[in-house]
C-alpha positions in Angstrom: -75.8 -110.3 80.8 -75.6 -112.5 77.6 -73.0 -111.1 75.2 -73.5 -113.7 72.4 -76.3 -111.8 70.8 -74.3 -108.5 70.5 -72.9 -108.1 66.9 -69.6 -106.3 67.6 -68.3 -106.7 64.0 -67.2 -103.8 61.8 -70.0 -101.6 63.2 -68.5 -102.0 66.7 -65.1 -101.0 65.4 -66.4 -97.9 63.6 -68.4 -97.0 66.7 -65.3 -97.4 68.8 -63.3 -95.0 66.6 -66.2 -92.5 66.6 -66.5 -92.5 70.4 -62.7 -92.3 70.7 -62.7 -89.2 68.5 -65.5 -87.6 70.3 -64.3 -88.1 73.9 -60.5 -87.7 73.5 -58.3 -85.0 72.0 -59.0 -85.2 68.3 -55.3 -84.5 67.6 -54.2 -87.3 69.9 -56.5 -89.8 68.3 -55.7 -88.9 64.8 -52.0 -88.8 65.5 -52.2 -92.3 67.0 -54.1 -93.7 64.1 -52.0 -92.0 61.5 -48.8 -93.3 63.1 -50.2 -96.8 63.3 -51.3 -96.8 59.6 -48.1 -95.2 58.3 -45.8 -97.6 60.1 -48.2 -100.5 59.7 -47.8 -101.3 63.4 -49.8 -101.5 66.5 -50.4 -98.7 69.0 -47.7 -98.0 71.6 -48.9 -95.9 74.5 -46.1 -93.4 75.1 -47.8 -91.9 78.1 -47.7 -95.3 79.9 -44.9 -97.1 78.1 -44.1 -100.8 78.2 -41.0 -100.4 80.4 -39.8 -100.3 83.9 -41.3 -96.9 84.8 -44.8 -98.2 84.3 -44.1 -101.1 86.7 -42.5 -98.9 89.4 -42.1 -95.2 89.3 -39.0 -95.0 91.5 -37.0 -98.2 91.7 -34.7 -96.7 94.4 -37.5 -96.1 96.8 -37.2 -98.0 100.1 -40.7 -99.3 100.0 -40.3 -101.2 96.7 -36.9 -102.9 97.5 -38.6 -106.2 98.1 -40.1 -106.2 94.6 -37.0 -105.3 92.6 -35.4 -108.9 92.5 -38.5 -110.3 90.8 -40.1 -107.4 89.0 -36.9 -106.5 87.1 -37.3 -109.7 85.2 -40.8 -109.0 84.0 -41.2 -108.5 80.3 -43.9 -106.7 78.4 -45.8 -108.7 75.8 -48.7 -108.1 73.5 -52.0 -109.8 74.3 -51.9 -111.6 71.0 -48.6 -113.3 72.0 -49.8 -114.6 75.3 -53.3 -115.6 74.3 -54.8 -117.5 71.4 -55.3 -114.7 68.8 -58.3 -116.6 67.4 -60.1 -116.9 70.7 -58.9 -113.6 72.3 -61.8 -111.3 73.2 -62.7 -108.6 75.6 -65.8 -110.4 76.9 -66.8 -114.0 76.3 -70.3 -115.1 76.9 -71.1 -113.9 80.4 -69.2 -111.7 82.8 -69.0 -113.7 86.0 -67.7 -112.4 89.4 -65.5 -115.5 89.7 -63.8 -114.8 86.3 -61.2 -112.8 88.1 -57.8 -114.3 89.0 -55.3 -112.3 91.1 -51.6 -112.2 90.1 -48.6 -111.1 92.1 -49.9 -107.5 92.5 -51.4 -106.9 95.9 -54.5 -105.1 94.6 -57.2 -107.3 96.1 -59.2 -104.2 97.0 -59.5 -103.4 93.3 -60.3 -107.0 92.3 -62.9 -107.4 95.0 -64.6 -104.3 93.7 -64.6 -105.7 90.2 -66.1 -108.9 91.5 -68.9 -106.9 93.2 -69.4 -104.8 90.1 -69.5 -108.0 88.0 -72.8 -108.9 89.8 -74.2 -106.2 87.5 -72.3 -107.0 84.2 -73.8 -104.0 82.4 -71.8 -101.8 84.7 -68.6 -103.4 83.6 -69.5 -103.2 79.9 -70.4 -99.5 80.2 -66.7 -98.8 81.1 -65.5 -100.1 77.7 -65.7 -97.8 74.7 -63.8 -100.5 72.9 -66.0 -103.6 72.8 -63.9 -105.9 70.7 -60.3 -106.8 69.9 -59.0 -104.4 67.2 -56.2 -104.4 64.8 -54.5 -101.4 66.3 -54.0 -102.9 69.8 -55.6 -99.7 71.2 -58.3 -99.7 73.8 -60.4 -96.9 75.3 -62.1 -97.2 78.7 -64.0 -94.7 80.8 -63.3 -94.0 84.4 -64.5 -91.3 86.8 -61.2 -90.1 88.2 -60.9 -87.2 90.6 -64.6 -86.5 90.1 -64.6 -86.3 86.2 -65.6 -89.0 83.7 -62.7 -89.3 81.3 -61.6 -91.6 78.5 -58.3 -93.4 79.1 -56.5 -95.0 76.1 -54.1 -97.9 76.6 -52.3 -100.4 74.4 -52.4 -104.1 74.9 -48.9 -104.6 76.3 -48.9 -106.5 79.7 -46.2 -107.4 82.1 -45.4 -111.1 81.8 -43.2 -113.9 83.1 -42.5 -116.2 80.3 -45.8 -116.3 78.3 -48.1 -115.7 81.3 -49.4 -112.3 82.7 -47.9 -111.7 86.1 -50.7 -109.5 87.3 -54.5 -110.0 87.3 -56.4 -111.6 84.5 -59.7 -113.2 83.7 -59.9 -117.0 83.3 -59.5 -117.9 79.6 -58.7 -115.5 76.8 -60.7 -112.5 78.0 -59.0 -109.1 78.2 -61.5 -107.1 80.4 -59.8 -107.7 83.8 -56.3 -107.0 82.4 -57.4 -103.8 80.6 -59.3 -102.4 83.6 -56.3 -103.1 85.9 -53.9 -101.4 83.3 -56.2 -98.3 83.1 -56.2 -98.2 87.0 -52.4 -98.4 87.0 -52.1 -95.8 84.3 -54.2 -93.1 86.0 -52.1 -93.6 89.2 -48.7 -93.7 87.6 -47.6 -97.3 87.8 -48.7 -100.9 88.7 -46.8 -100.7 92.0 -48.7 -97.6 92.9 -52.0 -99.4 92.9 -51.1 -101.9 95.6 -53.1 -101.8 98.8 -56.1 -99.6 99.1 -59.8 -99.4 99.9 -62.7 -100.7 97.8 -64.7 -97.5 98.3 -62.3 -95.6 96.0 -62.6 -98.2 93.2 -66.3 -98.4 93.4 -66.6 -94.6 93.3 -64.3 -94.3 90.3 -65.8 -97.1 88.3 -69.5 -96.1 88.8 -69.5 -92.4 89.7 -71.7 -93.3 92.6 -70.6 -92.0 96.1 -69.6 -94.7 98.5 -70.1 -94.5 102.2 -67.8 -96.3 104.7 -69.0 -97.8 108.0 -66.3 -98.7 110.5 -66.3 -100.2 113.9 -64.1 -102.1 116.4 -64.6 -104.7 119.0 -65.6 -102.2 121.6 -68.8 -101.3 119.7 -70.0 -104.9 119.3 -73.2 -106.0 121.0 -73.6 -109.6 122.1 -75.3 -112.2 120.0 -78.2 -112.0 122.4 -78.4 -108.3 121.8 -78.5 -108.9 118.1 -81.3 -111.4 118.5 -83.3 -109.0 120.7 -82.8 -106.3 118.1 -81.0 -103.8 120.3 -80.0 -100.8 118.2 -76.4 -100.3 119.2 -73.9 -99.0 116.6 -73.0 -102.4 115.3 -76.7 -103.6 115.3 -77.5 -100.6 113.1 -74.9 -101.9 110.6 -77.2 -104.8 109.8 -80.1 -102.4 109.0 -77.7 -100.4 106.7 -76.7 -103.6 104.9 -80.2 -104.9 104.5 -81.5 -101.6 103.2 -78.5 -101.2 100.9 -79.0 -104.6 99.3 -82.7 -103.8 98.9 -81.7 -100.6 97.1 -79.4 -102.5 94.7 -76.3 -100.9 96.1 -72.9 -102.6 95.9 -71.2 -103.8 99.1 -67.7 -104.7 100.1 -65.9 -105.3 103.4 -62.3 -105.4 104.8 -61.2 -108.0 107.2 -59.1 -106.5 110.0 -57.6 -107.3 113.3 -60.7 -106.3 115.3 -60.7 -109.5 117.4 -57.2 -111.0 117.2 -54.1 -111.3 115.3 -53.7 -111.9 111.6 -52.5 -115.4 112.4 -55.9 -116.1 114.1 -57.7 -114.7 111.1 -55.8 -117.1 108.9 -56.7 -120.0 111.1 -60.3 -119.1 110.5 -59.8 -119.0 106.8 -59.7 -115.2 106.6 -57.0 -112.8 105.4 -56.2 -109.8 107.6 -56.4 -106.3 105.9 -57.9 -108.0 102.9 -60.9 -106.8 100.8 -63.9 -109.0 100.2 -67.0 -108.5 98.1 -70.4 -108.8 99.9 -72.7 -110.7 97.6 -75.8 -111.2 99.7 -77.4 -110.3 103.1 -80.2 -112.5 104.3 -82.3 -113.4 107.3 -83.3 -117.1 107.5 -85.4 -119.1 109.9 -83.5 -121.9 111.7 -84.4 -124.3 114.5 -82.8 -121.8 116.9 -84.7 -118.8 115.5 -83.9 -116.1 113.0 -80.3 -116.1 111.8 -78.6 -113.2 110.1 -76.2 -114.4 107.3 -73.8 -112.7 104.9 -72.4 -114.1 101.7 -68.8 -113.0 100.8 -66.3 -113.6 98.1 -62.5 -113.6 98.4 -61.1 -112.3 95.1 -58.3 -114.8 95.4 -60.8 -117.5 94.4 -59.9 -119.8 97.3 -59.0 -119.7 101.0 -62.5 -119.5 102.6 -64.0 -119.0 106.1 -64.0 -122.2 108.2 -66.3 -121.2 111.1 -70.0 -121.5 111.5 -72.0 -121.4 108.2 -68.9 -122.2 106.1 -69.1 -124.8 103.3 -68.5 -127.7 105.7 -70.6 -126.4 108.6 -73.2 -128.7 110.2 -75.6 -125.7 110.3 -76.6 -126.2 106.7 -79.9 -128.1 106.2 -81.3 -129.3 102.9 -84.0 -126.6 103.0 -81.5 -123.8 103.8 -79.2 -124.9 101.0 -82.1 -124.7 98.5 -83.3 -121.3 99.9 -79.8 -119.7 99.7 -78.7 -121.6 96.5 -75.8 -123.0 98.5 -72.9 -124.7 96.7 -70.1 -126.5 98.3 -67.3 -125.3 96.0 -63.8 -124.0 96.8 -64.3 -120.8 94.8 -63.6 -118.2 97.4 -67.4 -117.7 98.1 -68.7 -118.5 101.5 -71.4 -117.6 104.1 -70.9 -116.5 107.7 -73.1 -115.3 110.5 -73.5 -111.6 111.1 -72.2 -112.0 114.6 -68.9 -113.5 113.3 -68.8 -110.9 110.6 -68.8 -108.1 113.1 -65.9 -109.8 115.0 -63.6 -110.2 112.0 -64.6 -107.4 109.6 -64.0 -103.8 110.6 -64.9 -101.8 107.5 -67.9 -102.0 105.3 -68.2 -100.0 102.0 -71.6 -99.3 100.5 -71.6 -97.9 96.9 -74.9 -96.0 96.4 -75.4 -97.1 92.8 -78.8 -96.2 91.3 -80.0 -97.4 87.9 -80.6 -94.4 85.5 -78.9 -91.8 87.7 -77.2 -89.0 85.8 -73.7 -87.6 86.5 -72.5 -84.1 85.9 -69.5 -82.2 87.1 -67.6 -78.9 86.9 -64.0 -78.1 87.6 -63.2 -75.0 89.7 -60.3 -73.5 91.7 -59.6 -70.9 94.3 -56.6 -69.8 96.2 -56.0 -70.7 99.8 -58.2 -68.5 102.0 -60.7 -68.1 99.1 -63.9 -69.9 98.1 -66.0 -70.8 95.0 -69.8 -70.2 94.8 -71.2 -72.3 91.9 -74.8 -72.0 90.6 -76.5 -75.3 90.1 -79.8 -75.7 88.3 -82.2 -78.6 88.7 -85.0 -78.8 86.2 -87.1 -81.2 88.3 -87.3 -82.5 91.8 -84.4 -84.9 92.4 -82.5 -87.0 94.8 -79.0 -85.6 94.5 -75.6 -86.7 95.8 -73.3 -83.6 95.8 -69.6 -84.1 96.1 -66.4 -82.1 96.4 -63.7 -84.2 94.8 -60.0 -83.6 95.5 -57.2 -85.1 93.5 -56.5 -88.7 94.6 -53.4 -88.9 96.8 -52.5 -92.1 95.0 -51.8 -89.9 91.9 -48.8 -88.3 93.8 -45.5 -89.8 94.6 -45.1 -91.0 98.2 -42.2 -88.6 98.6 -44.5 -85.7 98.0 -46.4 -86.6 101.2 -49.6 -85.2 99.7 -52.6 -85.1 102.1 -56.2 -84.2 101.5 -57.2 -80.7 102.5 -60.1 -79.8 104.7 -63.1 -79.0 102.4 -66.5 -77.4 103.2 -69.6 -77.7 101.1 -72.6 -75.4 101.9 -75.7 -75.5 99.7 -78.4 -72.9 99.6 -81.6 -72.5 97.5 -82.2 -69.3 95.6 -85.6 -68.1 96.6 -87.8 -66.2 94.2 -87.1 -62.8 95.9 -83.4 -63.5 95.5 -82.8 -64.4 99.2 -81.0 -67.6 100.1 -82.4 -70.6 102.0 -80.0 -72.8 103.9 -80.2 -76.5 102.7 -77.2 -78.3 104.2 -73.5 -78.2 104.9 -70.7 -80.7 105.2 -67.0 -80.7 106.1 -64.3 -83.3 105.8 -60.7 -84.1 105.0 -61.4 -86.9 102.5 -61.0 -87.6 98.8 -64.7 -86.9 98.5 -66.8 -84.9 100.8 -70.4 -85.6 99.9 -74.0 -85.6 101.0 -77.3 -86.7 99.5 -80.5 -84.7 99.7 -83.9 -84.6 98.1 -84.0 -81.2 96.3 -86.8 -79.5 94.5 -86.5 -78.0 91.0 -84.8 -74.6 91.0 -81.6 -72.8 91.4 -79.0 -73.5 94.1 -75.7 -72.0 95.1 -73.0 -74.4 96.1 -70.4 -72.8 98.4 -67.0 -74.6 98.3 -64.1 -73.7 100.5 -61.0 -75.8 100.6 -58.1 -75.1 103.0 -55.4 -76.1 100.6 -52.5 -77.9 102.3 -50.1 -77.4 99.4 -49.5 -74.6 96.9 -49.2 -77.1 94.0 -52.9 -78.0 94.1 -55.8 -75.5 94.2 -58.5 -77.1 92.1 -61.4 -79.4 92.8 -64.3 -80.9 91.0 -67.9 -80.4 92.1 -70.1 -83.2 91.0 -73.7 -84.3 91.1 -75.1 -87.8 90.9 -78.8 -87.8 90.8 -82.2 -88.9 89.5 -82.1 -85.9 87.1 -79.2 -84.0 85.6 -77.8 -81.0 87.4 -76.5 -78.1 85.4 -73.6 -76.3 86.8 -73.6 -72.8 85.4 -70.7 -70.6 86.7 -68.7 -69.4 89.7 -70.7 -66.5 91.1 -68.4 -65.7 94.1 -68.2 -62.0 93.1 -72.0 -61.7 93.0 -72.5 -63.0 96.6 -70.0 -61.3 98.9 -72.4 -61.8 101.8 -73.2 -65.4 101.1 -72.2 -66.8 104.5 -74.1 -64.1 106.4 -77.3 -64.7 104.4 -77.1 -68.5 104.5 -76.4 -68.8 108.2 -79.1 -66.3 109.1 -81.4 -68.8 107.2 -79.8 -71.7 109.0 -80.3 -70.0 112.4 -84.1 -69.6 111.8 -84.3 -73.3 110.9 -81.9 -75.0 113.4 -80.5 -72.5 115.8 -80.8 -72.6 119.6 -83.0 -69.7 120.6 -82.7 -67.1 123.4 -85.4 -64.5 123.9 -85.4 -61.3 125.9 -89.1 -60.8 126.5 -88.6 -60.8 130.3 -86.3 -57.8 129.9 -88.9 -55.8 127.9 -87.6 -56.6 124.4 -90.4 -58.5 122.8 -89.4 -59.7 119.3 -85.6 -59.6 120.1 -84.1 -63.0 119.7 -80.6 -64.5 119.6 -79.8 -67.8 117.8 -76.6 -69.8 118.1 -75.2 -73.0 116.8 -71.9 -74.7 115.8 -72.6 -76.4 112.5 -71.1 -79.6 111.0 -69.6 -77.7 108.1 -67.2 -76.0 110.5 -68.9 -72.7 110.9 -70.7 -71.3 114.0 -72.8 -68.3 114.5 -74.5 -65.9 116.9 -77.4 -64.4 115.0 -79.3 -61.5 116.5 -82.7 -60.7 115.1 -84.3 -57.6 116.7 -87.8 -57.1 115.5 -88.7 -54.9 118.5 -89.6 -51.2 118.0 -88.1 -49.8 121.2 -85.2 -52.0 122.4 -81.6 -52.4 121.4 -79.5 -55.5 122.3 -75.9 -55.1 123.2 -73.7 -58.2 123.6 -70.1 -58.4 124.7 -68.2 -61.7 124.5 -64.7 -62.5 125.6 -63.3 -65.9 124.7 -61.2 -67.3 127.5 -60.3 -70.4 125.5 -60.4 -70.1 121.7 -58.5 -72.9 120.1 -59.1 -74.2 116.6 -61.4 -71.3 115.8 -61.4 -67.8 114.5 -63.8 -65.0 114.1 -64.9 -64.2 110.5 -64.4 -60.6 109.3 -65.3 -57.9 110.2 -64.8 -59.4 113.6 -61.4 -60.6 114.8 -59.3 -61.3 117.9 -60.6 -63.1 121.0 -64.0 -61.5 121.4 -66.6 -59.2 120.0 -69.1 -56.5 120.9 -72.3 -55.9 118.9 -75.2 -53.4 119.2 -78.3 -54.5 117.5 -80.8 -51.6 117.2 -84.6 -51.9 116.7 -85.5 -53.6 113.4 -81.9 -54.7 112.8 -80.3 -58.0 112.1 -76.6 -58.8 112.8 -74.6 -62.0 112.7 -71.2 -63.0 114.2 -69.6 -65.9 112.4 -67.0 -68.3 113.8 -64.8 -70.5 111.5 -63.3 -73.8 112.6 -59.6 -73.7 111.6 -58.8 -77.1 113.1 -61.1 -79.6 111.3 -60.7 -82.3 113.9 -61.4 -80.4 117.1 -61.8 -77.1 118.8 -62.0 -75.7 122.4 -64.3 -72.8 123.3 -65.0 -71.2 126.6 -66.2 -67.6 127.1 -67.7 -64.9 129.3 -70.5 -62.7 128.0 -73.0 -60.1 128.8 -76.2 -59.5 126.9 -77.8 -56.2 127.7 -81.2 -54.9 126.6 -81.3 -51.1 126.1 -84.8 -49.8 126.1 -85.7 -46.3 124.7 -87.2 -43.7 127.1 -90.8 -44.5 126.4 -90.2 -48.2 126.9 -88.2 -47.6 130.1 -91.0 -45.4 131.5 -93.6 -48.0 130.8 -91.5 -50.8 132.3 -90.7 -48.7 135.4 -94.4 -48.0 135.9 -95.1 -51.8 135.6 -92.3 -53.5 137.5 -90.2 -50.8 139.1 -89.5 -51.0 142.9 -92.2 -48.9 144.6 -91.8 -46.4 147.3 -94.4 -44.0 148.7 -93.6 -40.5 149.9 -94.9 -39.5 153.4 -96.0 -36.2 154.7 -93.0 -34.8 156.5 -95.2 -33.4 159.2 -97.8 -36.1 159.9 -95.8 -39.1 158.7 -98.8 -40.3 156.8 -98.4 -41.8 153.3 -99.3 -39.5 150.4 -100.5 -40.5 147.0 -97.1 -39.6 145.5 -95.2 -42.7 144.2 -91.7 -43.3 143.1 -90.7 -46.4 141.1 -87.0 -47.3 140.8 -85.9 -49.6 138.0 -82.5 -51.2 137.4 -82.0 -52.2 133.8 -79.3 -53.1 131.3 -78.6 -49.5 130.5 -78.4 -48.2 134.0 -81.1 -46.9 136.4 -84.3 -44.8 136.2 -86.9 -43.2 138.4 -90.5 -42.6 137.7 -92.3 -40.1 139.8 -96.2 -40.2 139.8 -98.2 -37.6 141.8 -101.8 -38.7 142.0 -102.9 -36.0 144.4 -105.4 -33.3 143.5 -103.7 -30.4 145.3 -100.2 -31.3 146.6 -96.7 -30.8 145.1 -93.5 -32.7 145.7 -90.3 -30.8 145.9 -87.3 -33.1 146.2 -83.5 -32.7 146.1 -81.2 -35.7 145.4 -77.4 -35.8 145.7 -75.7 -38.6 143.9 -72.3 -40.3 144.4 -71.9 -42.1 141.0 -69.4 -44.5 139.6 -70.0 -45.8 136.1 -73.2 -43.8 135.8 -74.2 -40.3 134.7 -77.5 -38.4 134.8 -79.0 -38.2 131.3 -79.1 -34.6 130.1 -76.8 -33.0 132.6 -73.2 -33.3 134.0 -74.4 -32.4 137.5 -74.6 -34.9 140.3 -77.5 -33.1 142.0 -81.2 -33.0 140.9 -84.0 -30.7 142.1 -87.3 -32.3 141.3 -90.7 -30.7 141.4 -93.8 -32.8 140.6 -97.2 -31.0 140.7 -100.7 -32.5 141.2 -101.6 -35.1 138.6 -98.1 -34.8 137.1 -95.3 -37.3 136.5 -91.6 -37.0 136.0 -89.0 -39.5 134.5 -85.3 -39.4 135.3 -82.7 -41.6 133.7 -79.1 -42.5 134.8 -77.1 -44.0 132.0 -74.4 -46.6 132.6 -70.9 -45.8 131.4 -69.5 -49.0 132.8 -70.9 -52.5 133.4 -69.8 -52.3 137.0 -71.6 -49.2 138.2 -72.4 -48.1 141.7 -74.7 -45.4 143.2 -75.2 -43.8 146.6 -77.9 -41.2 147.2 -79.0 -38.7 149.8 -82.3 -37.0 149.5 -84.6 -34.5 151.1 -88.1 -33.5 150.2 -91.1 -31.5 151.1 -94.8 -31.7 150.2 -96.8 -28.5 149.9 
């Protein structure tokens, strides 16, 4: 982007002061300006002072001992004293990715992110609310930290050795790199605290766009032949991700690791182990040997380049390919390499899902450990939305605090017109951001957030949306939806659950759904639409590790009875976010009412025919015996015109009782064209029965 045509002048300075007043505490801004005017001096940032504490928080910490001998000699100097005041500017002409020069600070992950972002210069400029050097030495920049866009104010003191900045800078008299690095150091507590990290966090914080991370190791690599044949192994799919991401205009970076060999071997190949590189281009080109997949990378150090195939001095380059890829043989830290080599030496790829024109919104909320938040979100139009739970960056805490990210769950449901809830998606993770993108229609949604806080000192989070239209977060409605989980997972079950039916047992319309979901909840949902059958299920967990039953259930098992036209759900919650073990025994029993049992006995009961005691000939008097989930039943059916059955049965029962009587004997009389139904109800799942009978037919 050309900057020459922008008239920053007095209008820019007044705009800067206006923005500063609108986006920061009015009292703070006014106090800063008042103090500067009264003392006729430049701004001093007391919240990030030009002293030892802003270099290193704790100089006694073991991990910083190697820095003390050199860093204790660093001095803080104003930008105007280390640059030509007449030429000093924030941006000069064009923002170029190779403008960045790393100093003694080991923050290549940050600088590689800047170089990637500099491919879209407007994204750098948007971070600056101060667009020109000003008389106060006060600069305001914007950063999306911990999920919220905020304005950060800094002065123009920088650590120096002699008259040269010791940390990162731009080539020439531009301030933009130094100011961005200082803001990054301020929000994390010190310069030392921003050493070593991952590009995904920087890209997220400087754009607001969620960033996905793809990792692999040598064990997942496919051969070069496999790549050429297009086999879709894990690493082969990486190429598709990268090609699509470049097509979408996303930002890419990569980390060189020890996936193939030692750091020494990496250095012999011109690479730096555990170092962050920007990915500038991803291309497929036609060579004499066929299609070649190539990747263009940049080392933020500005030198030390890859020396293998497709490096600057490689014989693979033809005149036509040089023209096609705009190849330049310059030792500037930029180089090409084959995708096959890339997968051998780079173990981590970061993809920042940056979209032009997407809108960011957020809300801060909190809940105690064991609680949850349910936040209403309104979309005025159909949108692609990236929804994120943002926890406070662990880099903002001292190492001695041993802060770790808590396990967080996000469950999103759409509010239907009748007030019911439709499950949309769920996600769980122990990361700085837990996010997912979805295409969502216009309407109201409820976002359920549950964070299993690891520390009592932190119990707040930020819920954010990055999407093609603005999302409006209304309020926490936890108290209005006490049965949110039950409603949502009933909806989830009907969409995604594994289904078990009980039609073969006479319970048409009675269904059980079960699933263990990626958001760390599982369910057994019972939907009984039958009119004449109840479902009884008894489950005992023989191994129940990393899980718990959700109230009103508890312990190591449950028993439910689902009557006709009832719905019930049993929820399980994953307490160990990384793994769980589950084995169980269960029994599902269909309990039919009398009419249904009678009909089922007539249809499938075991048939016996009574015989004339005198002649031994069969008589049209039938008895059907049916074993079922609730016990045993007999159906007597006398189809004769003029004969009567008189029968006596003596029972020896264990776990059974005759319905309607406490006796263990029955005297049965069934006249012509009559029927009779007898039920024995189970009082135990392990029931037994012995009978002796005598009968006569008259």
